[in-house]
C-alpha positions as CSV (number, residue, x, y, z in Angstrom):
1,M,110.9,95.1,-4.1
2,P,112.3,96.2,-0.7
3,T,110.9,99.4,0.8
4,P,112.7,102.2,-1.0
5,T,113.6,104.1,2.2
6,L,116.0,104.0,5.1
7,L,113.2,103.0,7.4
8,N,114.3,99.3,7.1
9,L,117.6,100.4,8.5
10,I,116.9,103.3,10.9
11,P,114.0,103.6,13.3
12,K,111.5,106.3,12.2
13,E,112.1,108.2,15.4
14,M,115.7,108.9,14.4
15,I,115.1,110.2,10.9
16,Q,114.3,113.9,11.8
17,P,116.9,114.3,14.6
18,L,119.6,112.8,12.5
19,K,118.6,115.0,9.5
20,T,118.9,118.1,11.6
21,L,122.2,117.0,13.1
22,G,123.5,116.1,9.6
23,R,123.6,119.7,8.5
24,H,126.3,120.4,11.1
25,E,129.6,118.9,12.1
26,W,128.2,117.7,15.3
27,L,130.8,115.1,16.1
28,A,134.6,115.7,16.4
29,W,137.2,113.0,16.6
30,T,140.9,112.9,17.6
31,P,143.4,110.1,16.9
32,A,144.8,108.9,20.2
33,D,148.5,109.4,20.6
34,C,149.4,105.7,21.0
35,D,150.8,102.8,19.1
36,V,147.4,101.2,18.4
37,P,144.8,102.8,16.1
38,R,142.4,104.3,18.7
39,T,140.2,107.3,18.3
40,E,138.5,109.6,20.9
41,Y,135.2,111.3,20.2
42,R,133.5,114.3,21.5
43,L,130.1,116.0,20.8
44,N,130.2,119.3,19.0
45,I,126.4,120.1,18.9
46,P,125.4,123.8,18.4
47,D,123.5,125.2,21.5
48,N,120.7,126.6,19.4
49,L,120.0,123.4,17.4
50,H,116.4,122.3,17.7
51,V,116.7,118.5,18.3
52,A,114.5,116.4,20.5
53,P,115.9,116.8,24.0
54,L,115.6,113.1,24.8
55,F,117.7,112.2,21.7
56,L,120.4,114.8,22.6
57,N,120.5,113.4,26.2
58,R,121.0,110.0,24.8
59,L,123.9,111.2,22.7
60,R,125.5,112.8,25.7
61,R,125.2,109.6,27.7
62,M,126.9,107.8,24.9
63,E,129.7,110.3,24.9
64,D,130.3,109.8,28.6
65,N,129.8,106.0,28.8
66,N,130.0,104.3,25.4
67,P,131.0,106.5,22.4
68,T,131.2,103.4,20.1
69,P,127.8,104.1,18.3
70,L,128.6,107.9,17.7
71,P,130.6,107.6,14.5
72,R,128.0,105.3,12.9
73,L,125.2,107.8,13.9
74,F,127.3,110.6,12.4
75,A,127.5,108.7,9.1
76,Y,123.8,108.1,9.2
77,S,123.1,111.8,9.8
78,K,125.2,112.8,6.8
79,L,123.5,110.2,4.6
80,I,120.0,111.5,5.5
81,A,121.0,115.2,5.3
82,S,122.5,114.9,1.8
83,G,119.8,112.6,0.4
84,P,120.3,108.8,0.8
85,K,122.2,107.4,-2.2
86,V,122.4,103.7,-3.0
87,L,124.4,101.8,-5.6
88,R,122.9,98.6,-6.9
89,P,125.7,96.5,-8.5
90,T,125.5,93.1,-10.0
91,A,126.7,89.9,-8.3
92,E,129.5,89.6,-10.9
93,Q,130.7,93.1,-10.1
94,C,130.8,92.4,-6.4
95,E,132.6,89.1,-7.0
96,A,135.3,90.9,-9.1
97,L,135.9,93.7,-6.6
98,E,136.5,91.2,-3.8
99,H,139.8,90.6,-5.6
100,V,141.0,94.1,-5.9
101,D,143.5,95.4,-3.4
102,V,142.9,98.9,-2.1
103,N,146.7,99.6,-2.0
104,L,146.4,103.4,-1.9
105,P,147.3,105.6,1.0
106,F,144.4,107.2,2.9
107,S,145.4,110.6,1.4
108,E,144.6,109.4,-2.1
109,Y,141.2,107.8,-1.4
110,E,138.2,109.4,-3.0
111,Q,134.5,108.8,-3.3
112,P,132.0,111.0,-5.1
113,F,129.8,111.6,-2.0
114,P,130.8,111.8,1.7
115,V,128.6,108.7,2.3
116,F,126.7,106.2,0.1
117,L,125.1,102.7,0.4
118,A,125.9,99.7,-1.7
119,E,123.1,97.2,-1.9
120,L,124.4,93.7,-2.4
121,P,122.4,91.5,-4.8
122,E,120.6,88.4,-3.4
123,A,122.7,85.9,-5.4
124,Y,125.9,87.4,-4.1
125,R,124.7,87.5,-0.5
126,R,123.6,83.9,-0.7
127,T,127.0,82.7,-1.9
128,L,129.0,84.8,0.6
129,S,126.8,83.7,3.5
130,Q,127.5,80.1,2.6
131,R,131.3,80.7,2.3
132,C,131.6,82.6,5.6
133,A,128.9,80.6,7.5
134,H,127.3,83.9,8.5
135,P,124.4,86.0,7.1
136,C,125.5,88.6,4.6
137,P,124.1,92.1,5.0
138,R,121.9,93.5,2.3
139,L,123.5,97.0,2.5
140,V,126.9,98.3,3.2
141,M,127.5,101.9,4.3
142,C,130.7,103.7,3.4
143,F,131.5,107.2,4.8
144,H,134.7,109.2,4.0
145,D,135.8,112.3,5.8
146,R,138.3,114.0,3.5
147,P,139.9,116.4,6.0
148,S,140.9,113.6,8.5
149,G,141.1,110.8,6.0
150,Y,138.9,108.6,8.1
151,I,136.7,105.9,6.5
152,F,133.7,104.5,8.4
153,T,132.1,101.3,7.0
154,S,129.3,99.3,8.4
155,A,127.5,96.1,7.4
156,E,123.8,96.9,7.8
157,Y,121.4,94.3,8.9
158,G,118.5,96.5,10.0
159,P,117.6,98.4,13.2
160,E,116.7,95.3,15.2
161,R,120.0,93.5,14.8
162,N,123.6,94.3,15.7
163,C,126.0,95.2,12.9
164,T,129.7,95.3,12.4
165,F,131.4,98.7,12.1
166,S,134.9,99.5,11.0
167,I,136.9,102.6,11.6
168,M,140.0,103.0,9.3
169,R,142.3,106.0,9.4
170,P,145.8,107.1,8.6
171,H,148.2,105.4,11.1
172,P,151.8,104.4,11.0
173,R,150.7,100.8,11.2
174,W,148.7,101.2,8.0
175,A,150.7,102.4,4.9
176,S,147.6,101.8,2.8
177,I,143.8,101.2,3.1
178,E,144.5,97.6,2.2
179,D,146.6,97.2,5.4
180,A,143.7,98.5,7.4
181,L,141.3,96.2,5.8
182,R,143.5,93.2,6.5
183,F,144.1,94.2,10.0
184,S,142.2,91.7,12.3
185,F,141.7,91.3,16.0
186,E,141.2,88.4,18.4
187,P,138.7,87.0,19.0
188,D,137.8,86.8,15.4
189,G,134.4,85.7,14.1
190,P,132.5,85.1,10.9
191,D,130.7,88.4,11.2
192,L,134.0,90.3,11.2
193,R,135.3,88.2,8.3
194,I,132.3,88.8,6.2
195,G,132.6,92.5,7.1
196,E,136.1,92.7,5.7
197,V,134.9,91.3,2.4
198,V,131.9,93.6,2.0
199,Y,134.0,96.7,3.2
200,R,136.6,96.0,0.5
201,V,133.8,95.7,-2.1
202,A,132.2,99.0,-1.0
203,I,135.4,101.0,-0.8
204,N,136.4,99.8,-4.3
205,F,133.0,100.9,-5.6
206,G,133.7,104.3,-4.1
207,L,137.0,104.6,-6.0
208,L,135.5,103.4,-9.3
209,L,132.6,105.8,-9.0
210,T,135.1,108.6,-8.7
211,R,137.2,107.3,-11.5
212,Y,134.5,106.6,-14.1
213,G,131.8,109.1,-13.0
214,V,128.4,108.8,-11.3
215,K,124.9,109.6,-12.3
216,D,121.7,110.1,-10.2
217,C,119.0,107.7,-11.5
218,G,116.3,109.2,-9.3
219,P,114.2,107.6,-6.5
220,L,114.1,103.8,-6.3
221,D,110.3,104.0,-6.8
222,P,109.5,107.2,-8.7
223,Q,105.7,106.7,-8.6
224,W,105.7,106.2,-4.8
225,Y,108.1,109.1,-4.4
226,A,105.8,111.4,-6.4
227,E,102.8,110.3,-4.3
228,Q,104.6,111.2,-1.1
229,K,105.5,114.6,-2.4
230,R,101.8,115.2,-3.3
231,R,100.7,114.1,0.2
232,A,103.3,116.3,1.9
233,K,102.1,119.4,0.1
234,A,98.3,118.7,0.1
235,R,97.8,117.7,3.7
236,K,98.5,119.2,7.1
237,G,99.3,117.8,10.5
238,H,100.7,114.4,11.2
239,K,99.8,112.9,7.7
240,A,101.8,115.6,6.0
241,Q,104.7,115.0,8.4
242,R,104.5,111.3,7.8
243,A,104.9,111.8,4.1
244,Q,107.8,114.2,4.7
245,D,109.5,111.6,6.8
246,F,109.2,109.1,4.0
247,L,110.7,111.7,1.6
248,D,113.6,112.4,3.9
249,A,114.3,108.7,4.2
250,A,113.8,107.9,0.5
251,M,116.8,106.4,-1.3
252,H,118.0,107.5,-4.7
253,R,119.8,105.1,-7.0
254,I,123.2,106.0,-8.3
255,D,125.1,104.2,-11.1
256,F,128.2,104.5,-13.2
257,R,128.2,107.3,-15.8
258,Q,129.9,105.0,-18.3
259,E,130.3,101.3,-19.1
260,V,132.9,99.8,-16.8
261,V,134.7,96.4,-17.3
262,F,135.3,95.0,-13.8
263,Y,137.6,92.0,-14.6
264,D,139.3,90.3,-17.4
265,S,139.2,86.6,-18.3
266,V,142.6,85.1,-19.2
267,K,143.4,81.7,-20.7
268,Q,146.7,80.5,-19.2
269,H,149.0,78.7,-21.5
270,H,152.1,76.6,-20.6
271,T,154.4,74.3,-22.5
272,G,155.4,72.0,-19.6
273,P,154.0,68.6,-18.8
274,P,150.6,68.6,-17.1
275,D,152.0,67.9,-13.6
276,A,155.1,70.0,-13.8
277,E,155.9,71.7,-10.5
278,G,154.7,75.3,-10.3
279,V,152.2,74.9,-13.2
280,S,148.6,75.5,-12.2
281,K,145.7,75.0,-14.6
282,R,143.0,75.3,-12.0
283,P,140.7,78.4,-12.5
284,H,141.7,81.1,-10.0
285,W,141.7,84.9,-9.5
286,R,144.7,87.2,-10.1
287,R,144.2,90.2,-7.9
288,G,143.7,93.7,-9.2
289,H,144.7,97.0,-7.7
290,F,144.7,100.8,-8.1
291,R,147.7,103.0,-8.8
292,R,148.4,106.6,-9.5
293,Q,149.8,106.9,-13.0
294,P,151.9,110.0,-14.2
295,Y,150.5,111.9,-17.1
296,G,150.4,115.4,-18.7
297,V,153.2,117.8,-19.5
298,G,156.4,116.5,-18.0
299,R,154.4,113.7,-16.5
300,T,153.9,115.8,-13.4
301,E,150.2,115.1,-12.8
302,R,148.7,111.8,-11.4
303,R,145.5,110.1,-12.3
304,L,143.8,107.0,-10.7
305,V,144.2,103.9,-12.8
306,F,142.2,100.7,-12.2
307,V,144.2,97.6,-12.9
308,R,141.4,95.0,-13.3
309,P,141.6,91.6,-11.6
310,C,141.8,88.5,-13.9
311,F,139.9,85.3,-13.7
312,I,142.4,82.7,-15.0
313,N,141.1,79.8,-17.1
314,A,137.5,80.9,-16.7
315,E,136.5,78.5,-19.5
316,R,137.4,75.6,-17.3
317,F,135.2,76.7,-14.4
318,H,131.5,75.9,-14.4
319,G,130.5,77.0,-10.9
320,D,130.2,80.3,-9.1
321,K,133.3,82.5,-9.4
322,A,132.7,83.8,-5.9
323,N,133.6,80.3,-4.6
324,T,137.2,80.7,-6.1
325,E,138.2,82.5,-2.9
326,Y,141.6,84.1,-2.8
327,R,142.7,83.9,0.8
328,I,144.6,86.7,2.5
329,V,146.6,86.4,5.6
330,A,145.5,89.1,7.9
331,Q,147.7,91.1,10.3
332,S,146.8,91.2,13.9
333,L,147.6,93.2,17.0
334,P,149.6,91.6,19.8
335,T,147.6,91.0,22.9
336,S,148.6,91.7,26.5
337,G,147.8,89.1,29.0
338,G,145.4,87.5,26.6
339,I,143.2,90.7,26.4
340,Q,142.9,92.6,23.2
341,T,143.5,96.3,23.7
342,V,141.6,97.8,20.8
343,H,139.1,97.0,18.1
344,A,139.1,98.8,14.7
345,A,136.4,96.4,13.4
346,Q,133.8,96.2,16.1
347,K,130.3,95.0,16.8
348,S,127.8,97.8,17.2
349,E,124.5,97.8,19.1
350,A,121.2,97.5,17.3
351,L,119.8,101.0,16.5
352,A,116.6,100.1,18.2
353,D,118.5,99.8,21.5
354,L,119.9,103.3,21.2
355,L,116.5,105.0,21.2
356,P,115.7,107.0,24.4
């Protein structure tokens, strides 16, 4: 079983500084007033905050020279400060949610926590890696800032390797979150394509956890967690601090409060000849979506409804459903002189390279 902490994602030296920062709104962002979805960032760190000076100096240098890692670090800080939460779905659930459009405006998006992790199962990662010709991340982080409507997502490969990071926000170009997910940039690459898939899966899980309820199943390894608590209380000095670091980085598993059906299987019937034009008997996915449905007195209230995707003619398919890919034509920004002006989905430095 993988180590049940964030230490396989975040260097140990960053845990305590990020936990301290995560109790505060230490990063502010402002949408740039332009036609392309660009954001400006500035530090908002309280003067009396006790954080390692070298780490703070590194953040200030980022602000001046390369603010790209700051929103990802902000999401990490909130993840640690609130107690890391991880969802462990099945491969079948992930496959189904690939085929659900997030066709909601940013103002209607919800997830039960500001930030959570989704751990993709090995079978699903293997299939997706083969399809996209690029390694699939084990974890996906999804952060939502309700006041601004921003959604930060990242494909997490570990502290020693670059990740992809996406910033989605309300913008005239994007009437829905689905528009932002489909938005692509040149030069494209397999890492960004695989990122789009896993971001859609994670965002859909956020919506479904809100819709059907969530429960805290406790630490991933309860026995190990109890031992670290004992060591943190019984010992002093660096050994007690080491145990506390483990506790701060320990991940708690979350799950759905109730049984959720993620997709329907439908047998497609037709009366025409086998080769009639427009008739398809090949197994395929019919995409699902979310909608706000009126209800209540006078139908003046709205509730989130999950319209499940359908796997058509499943009985005729004997392979992996994840290989029945539904291809989407992505939007793209025009370029000027062959140079792309902005990246909403971007490659982020390895965390190990950000250490002072």
